[in-house]
C-alpha positions as MATLAB code, in Angstrom:
seq = 'XXXXXXXXXXXXXXXXXXXXXXXXXXXXXXXXXXXXXXXXXXXXXXXXXXXXXXXXXXXXXXXXXXXXXXXXXXXXXXXXXXXXXXXXXXXXXXXXXXXXXXXXXXXXXXXXXXXXXXXXXXXXXXXXXXXXXXXXXXXXXXXXXXXXXXXXXXXXXXXXXXXXXXXXXXXXXXXXXXXXXXXXXXXXXXXXXXXXXXXXXXXXXXXXXXXXXXXXXXXXXXXXXXXXXXXXXXXXXXXXXXXXXXXXXXXXXXXXXXXXXXXXXXXXXXXXXXXXXXXXXXXXXXXXXXXXXXXXXXXXXXXXXXXXXXXXXXXXXXXXXXXXXXXXXXXXXXXXXXXXXXXXXXXXXXXXXXXXXXXXXXXXXXXXXXXXXXXXXXXXXXXXXXXXXXXX';
ca = [
      19.582   21.736   -5.665;
      16.582   23.319   -3.939;
      13.729   20.812   -4.243;
      10.132   22.046   -4.276;
       7.110   19.859   -5.080;
       6.150   19.587   -8.747;
       2.521   18.445   -8.704;
       0.723   17.532  -11.904;
      -2.843   16.411  -11.367;
      -2.809   13.438   -9.007;
       0.951   12.825   -9.125;
       4.063   14.552   -7.867;
       6.937   14.214  -10.303;
       9.743   14.696   -7.797;
      10.579   13.846   -4.196;
      12.618   15.272   -1.334;
      15.270   12.990    0.211;
      15.317   14.677    3.622;
      11.526   14.777    3.760;
      11.233   11.095    2.876;
      13.797   10.322    5.576;
      11.700   12.306    8.049;
       8.602   10.304    7.082;
      10.425    7.034    7.685;
      11.843    8.236   11.021;
       8.395    9.261   12.256;
       6.953    5.859   11.440;
       9.863    4.140   13.158;
       9.392    6.360   16.216;
       5.698    5.454   16.368;
       6.498    1.746   16.366;
       9.246    2.105   18.963;
       6.953    4.115   21.227;
       4.256    1.439   20.982;
       6.696   -1.314   21.940;
       7.475   -4.783   20.663;
       4.784   -6.608   18.701;
       3.480   -9.979   19.871;
       4.800  -13.177   18.257;
       7.140  -11.368   15.832;
       8.329  -12.980   12.631;
      12.085  -13.498   12.291;
      12.655  -13.280    8.540;
      10.258  -11.146    6.515;
       9.869  -10.649    2.781;
       7.950   -7.530    1.723;
       6.991   -7.463   -1.950;
       6.244   -3.804   -2.620;
       8.290   -2.441    0.299;
       9.019    1.168   -0.579;
       5.836    3.183    0.021;
       2.510    3.121    1.832;
       1.338   -0.005    3.577;
       4.276   -2.060    2.302;
       6.828    0.338    3.778;
       4.892    0.461    7.058;
       4.911   -3.349    7.138;
       8.677   -3.438    6.764;
       9.134   -0.789    9.446;
       6.815   -2.600   11.856;
       8.463   -5.986   11.309;
      11.959   -4.571   11.773;
      11.536   -2.010   14.528;
       8.632   -3.705   16.309;
       9.959   -7.243   16.098;
      13.687   -7.027   15.256;
      13.007   -8.967   12.054;
      15.486   -9.359    9.253;
      13.740   -7.833    6.251;
      14.197   -8.436    2.555;
      12.378   -5.925    0.378;
      11.335   -5.864   -3.273;
      10.468   -2.636   -5.074;
      10.636   -0.930   -8.467;
      11.979    2.572   -7.984;
      13.925    5.109  -10.007;
      17.298    6.169   -8.655;
      18.314    9.835   -8.592;
      20.932   11.602  -10.649;
      22.838   14.807   -9.964;
      20.189   16.764  -11.877;
      17.008   14.889  -11.067;
      15.475   13.452   -7.942;
      14.720    9.789   -7.517;
      11.280    8.491   -6.673;
       9.929    8.773   -3.154;
      10.207    5.015   -2.777;
      13.918    5.198   -3.550;
      14.481    7.747   -0.781;
      12.194    5.880    1.638;
      14.217    2.723    1.107;
      17.520    4.540    1.527;
      16.266    6.051    4.795;
      15.025    2.671    6.026;
      18.435    1.124    5.355;
      20.163    3.972    7.186;
      18.008    3.532   10.275;
      18.221   -0.277   10.176;
      22.007   -0.123    9.936;
      22.154    2.137   12.999;
      20.538   -0.579   15.104;
      22.259   -3.543   13.492;
      19.139   -4.856   11.753;
      19.570   -6.907    8.585;
      17.998   -5.082    5.626;
      18.423   -5.794    1.950;
      16.384   -4.514   -0.972;
      16.202   -5.743   -4.560;
      15.052   -3.183   -7.109;
      13.360   -4.497  -10.250;
      10.249   -6.013  -11.810;
       8.560   -8.039   -9.075;
       6.414   -9.768  -11.707;
       9.444  -11.299  -13.434;
      10.893  -14.769  -12.909;
      14.369  -13.206  -12.783;
      13.683  -11.088   -9.719;
      11.992  -13.997   -7.958;
      15.135  -16.033   -8.577;
      17.326  -13.224   -7.185;
      15.158  -13.061   -4.060;
      15.413  -16.818   -3.556;
      19.188  -16.714   -3.972;
      19.386  -13.936   -1.360;
      17.182  -15.844    1.082;
      19.272  -18.972    0.749;
      22.512  -17.056    1.223;
      21.488  -14.700    4.016;
      18.368  -15.948    5.784;
      17.770  -19.621    5.112;
      13.990  -19.315    5.098;
      11.126  -16.814    5.306;
       8.359  -16.956    7.909;
       6.290  -13.928    6.804;
       5.555  -12.685    3.274;
       3.723   -9.406    2.737;
       2.392   -8.848   -0.781;
       1.766   -5.122   -1.259;
       2.194   -4.321   -4.950;
       0.187   -1.501   -6.525;
       1.169   -1.402  -10.167;
      -1.085   -0.308  -13.050;
       0.789   -2.576  -15.471;
       2.047   -6.155  -15.483;
       3.951   -8.202  -18.025;
       3.175  -11.921  -17.877;
       6.533  -13.577  -17.173;
       5.679  -16.636  -19.297;
       4.108  -15.069  -22.383;
       5.672  -11.611  -22.359;
       2.245  -10.046  -22.893;
       1.678   -6.723  -21.134;
      -1.601   -5.964  -19.359;
      -2.971   -2.605  -18.227;
      -5.485   -2.227  -15.413;
      -8.434    0.172  -15.616;
     -10.660    2.074  -13.199;
     -14.160    1.460  -14.515;
     -17.586    0.470  -13.199;
     -19.136   -2.833  -14.269;
     -22.504   -3.279  -15.960;
     -23.484    0.332  -16.492;
     -22.024    3.818  -16.564;
     -21.541    5.566  -13.251;
     -21.995    9.219  -12.370;
     -20.885   10.631   -9.042;
     -19.131   13.514   -7.387;
     -15.393   13.798   -7.254;
     -12.820   16.399   -6.303;
     -10.427   17.463   -9.028;
      -7.153   17.900   -7.152;
      -5.640   19.802  -10.077;
      -8.391   22.423  -10.543;
      -9.563   22.170   -6.906;
     -13.247   21.905   -7.766;
     -16.008   19.480   -6.814;
     -17.763   18.260   -9.932;
     -19.584   15.301  -11.404;
     -17.647   12.570  -13.139;
     -19.158   10.075  -15.567;
     -17.420    6.786  -16.189;
     -18.283    4.368  -18.974;
     -18.713    0.697  -18.056;
     -15.849   -1.745  -18.412;
     -15.573   -4.260  -21.232;
     -14.735   -7.890  -20.555;
     -11.171   -7.160  -21.657;
     -10.978   -4.300  -19.145;
     -12.088   -6.629  -16.369;
      -9.800   -9.487  -17.357;
      -6.786   -7.204  -17.787;
      -7.332   -5.603  -14.390;
      -7.583   -9.003  -12.728;
      -4.403  -10.047  -14.517;
      -2.547   -7.013  -13.132;
      -4.044   -6.601   -9.666;
      -5.448  -10.036   -8.865;
      -3.848  -12.948   -7.063;
      -1.914  -14.644   -9.857;
       1.456  -13.061   -9.100;
       1.010  -13.657   -5.349;
       0.527  -17.338   -6.194;
       3.600  -17.345   -8.446;
       5.715  -15.926   -5.631;
       4.591  -18.611   -3.194;
       5.084  -21.328   -5.787;
       8.646  -20.206   -6.494;
       9.512  -19.857   -2.810;
       8.029  -23.242   -1.955;
       9.775  -25.045   -4.806;
      13.049  -23.486   -3.673;
      12.502  -24.786   -0.148;
      12.726  -21.394    1.541;
       9.285  -21.255    3.191;
       9.592  -21.792    6.925;
       7.172  -24.237    8.526;
       4.036  -22.350    9.483;
       4.877  -19.367    7.260;
       2.259  -16.598    7.125;
       1.469  -14.493    4.076;
      -0.962  -11.675    3.430;
      -2.022   -9.530    0.493;
      -3.545   -6.131    1.151;
      -6.884   -4.979   -0.198;
      -9.494   -2.266    0.230;
     -13.201   -3.120    0.312;
     -14.958    0.090    1.313;
     -18.712    0.671    1.570;
     -21.632    1.902   -0.531;
     -20.186    5.302   -1.473;
     -17.096    3.761   -3.068;
     -18.441    0.430   -4.264;
     -19.441    1.577   -7.790;
     -15.863    2.628   -8.602;
     -14.024    0.294   -6.252;
     -15.608   -2.738   -4.634;
     -18.058   -3.509   -7.442;
     -15.863   -2.281  -10.293;
     -12.857   -3.583  -12.224;
     -10.591   -3.157   -9.183;
     -13.143   -5.025   -7.103;
     -12.979   -7.995   -9.459;
      -9.213   -8.046   -9.030;
      -9.625   -7.922   -5.266;
     -12.076  -10.839   -5.435;
      -9.337  -12.759   -7.195;
      -7.102  -12.148   -4.178;
      -9.703  -13.991   -2.079;
      -9.594  -16.880   -4.549;
      -5.803  -16.921   -4.440;
      -5.757  -16.998   -0.626;
      -8.063  -20.034   -0.611;
      -5.900  -21.743   -3.228;
      -2.678  -21.020   -1.355;
      -4.080  -22.448    1.860;
      -5.130  -25.567    0.001;
      -1.929  -26.006   -2.017;
       0.504  -25.592    0.867;
      -1.400  -26.956    3.835;
       1.319  -29.587    4.348;
       3.797  -26.765    5.099;
       1.503  -25.138    7.646;
       1.251  -22.023    5.478;
      -1.598  -19.648    6.285;
      -2.578  -17.071    3.676;
      -4.856  -14.129    4.399;
      -6.246  -11.190    2.505;
      -6.174   -8.141    4.797;
      -8.602   -5.270    4.216;
      -7.210   -1.919    5.348;
      -8.830    1.501    5.669;
      -8.722    4.104    2.929;
      -5.713    6.407    3.136;
      -3.948    8.767    0.777;
      -1.600    6.774   -1.440;
      -0.192    7.286   -4.915;
      -2.716    4.684   -6.098;
      -5.829    6.060   -4.352;
      -5.099    9.586   -5.584;
      -5.661    8.375   -9.146;
      -9.057    6.773   -8.506;
     -12.102    8.951   -9.310;
     -14.296    9.692   -6.254;
     -11.607    8.628   -3.759;
     -10.028   12.084   -3.110;
     -13.467   13.449   -2.194;
     -14.453   10.392   -0.169;
     -11.144   10.268    1.720;
     -11.280   13.995    2.523;
     -14.790   13.664    3.978;
     -13.881   10.440    5.777;
     -10.773   12.068    7.277;
     -12.881   14.936    8.625;
     -15.484   12.642   10.162;
     -12.956   10.268   11.727;
     -10.850   13.150   13.098;
     -13.983   14.732   14.577;
     -14.800   11.369   16.162;
     -11.235   10.928   17.429;
     -10.698    7.645   15.594;
      -8.564    8.617   12.602;
      -5.660    6.302   11.775;
      -2.835    6.565    9.293;
      -0.844    3.869    7.546;
       1.577    3.001   10.355;
      -1.183    2.838   12.975;
      -3.123    0.351   10.849;
      -0.127   -1.874   10.177;
       1.181   -1.898   13.744;
      -2.252   -3.024   14.965;
      -2.425   -5.653   12.210;
       0.950   -7.146   13.124;
       0.428   -6.907   16.873;
      -3.154   -8.141   17.099;
      -4.067  -10.212   14.056;
      -1.634  -11.293   11.362;
       0.842  -13.061   13.635;
      -1.678  -14.238   16.228;
      -2.355  -17.951   16.615;
      -6.009  -17.486   15.618;
      -6.675  -14.204   13.792;
     -10.262  -12.963   13.761;
     -11.646  -13.427   10.242;
     -14.779  -12.225    8.466;
     -17.219  -14.378    6.503;
     -14.812  -14.454    3.545;
     -11.855  -15.429    5.782;
     -10.269  -11.991    5.502;
      -8.571  -10.038    8.257;
     -10.442   -6.762    8.650;
      -8.587   -3.702    9.897;
     -11.111   -1.307    8.326;
     -13.888   -1.781   10.862;
     -13.859    1.758   12.232;
     -14.067    3.368    8.791;
     -16.796    1.034    7.555;
     -19.025    0.946   10.629;
     -22.541    2.335   10.244;
     -21.934    5.342   12.510;
     -18.987    6.706   10.530;
     -20.539    5.871    7.170;
     -23.850    7.540    8.042;
     -22.024   10.774    8.829;
     -20.116   10.672    5.523;
     -23.337    9.885    3.622;
     -25.072   12.866    5.230;
     -22.361   15.230    4.014;
     -21.950   13.711    0.534;
     -25.001   15.264   -1.248;
     -24.350   18.673    0.329;
     -20.703   19.138   -0.599;
     -19.797   21.739   -3.211;
     -16.624   23.503   -4.271;
     -17.532   26.416   -2.003;
     -18.242   24.490    1.199;
     -15.760   21.651    0.694;
     -13.067   23.336    2.868;
     -15.512   23.348    5.821;
     -17.150   19.953    5.270;
     -14.065   17.976    4.292;
     -10.481   17.729    5.437;
      -8.839   18.452    2.115;
      -6.030   20.218    3.941;
      -5.247   16.944    5.711;
      -5.650   15.002    2.475;
      -3.321   17.355    0.586;
      -0.749   17.320    3.370;
      -0.745   13.516    3.401;
      -0.393   13.555   -0.393;
       2.638   15.862   -0.265;
       4.177   13.801    2.525;
       4.106   10.748    0.262;
       6.869   12.541   -1.646;
       8.730   13.974    1.339;
       7.143   17.430    1.394;
       5.051   19.325    4.006;
       7.097   18.343    7.061;
       7.426   21.353    9.358;
      10.926   20.444   10.540;
      12.464   20.064    7.063;
      14.069   23.101    5.428;
      12.773   23.086    1.873;
      14.813   26.145    0.966;
      18.044   24.298    1.640;
      20.369   23.371   -1.195;
      20.473   19.580   -0.947;
      21.960   16.784   -3.011;
      19.351   14.559   -4.659;
      21.723   11.593   -4.491;
      21.037    8.774   -2.054;
      21.759    5.072   -2.066;
      21.200    1.961   -0.066;
];
């Protein structure tokens, strides 16, 4: 079939296998050009391995450190008439490239929140790897079913305390307009923490420890985004922010619970980038477009793979990572510094639908969005009749 992007609002309902493969190859090439990372981990588990920062983590560990990687994801496979998800094609491409160089790569597809999948991961580690010395937790799901009670929880994107009005960019209608969001209820907050907080991260470490598959001195990190004043009302100080605070709590608890194993747990704050998750958050498409423009003008823009390579090479695997006052690793320092933020703040009140193309980098934002699904690569023939089938 000929596969063209089918965009509905902030999602793309299909994906291109060759384009996703190109995305993976480019990230691998970046890592290989940068060279081997310092103090590489040998056996790496990436929970949420198929897109975004999780995929970049797997690529960096494997192609920057020759690590054996075990991935966990929840992706939809293709059929002869319908494409699979981008994460499915990304994973297939990663396996293809890993196999070419003789790197161990295995991926388990299913509900990462379930006890069953945790058990399957442990069985695979025992059979193939023996133990794990790095665990990356990079899930971004809007829904979670508690594995003990069976109760399903849905996260929400709401401010806390009072309603919030701000500008946003409607990616469907392509207009800048005001958005008003009602404040979250206590249930909204609690449900969001249940889905996006640290509880499942803790359950993973508990299961792995009880099974005896944590290597001595194992490292683990969960990814977060903190942001600054422009995004705090809908992110840092909102329902998502409460969930992210719970990641900090979980990191402290993990360090306390498993100190006898030498485990070190960190929350890592990364810069804002275009992801399937960020595209759905009000305000973020506008903020990211303006931030992209400012950082590109300043010559300091970074994408996903650049952030993760630097994290692995300079911080996460170092003997003594540099931590902030909350004991987090911060890779977002360029985005959040006063110079960059002051430039974004100066543009923010002036931006309108008419001047947005000049003030913001929506072209770059939209290209990054399409590339999440394997589109907008100049060396991929999108008029070609291609099979949607792919496997790992």
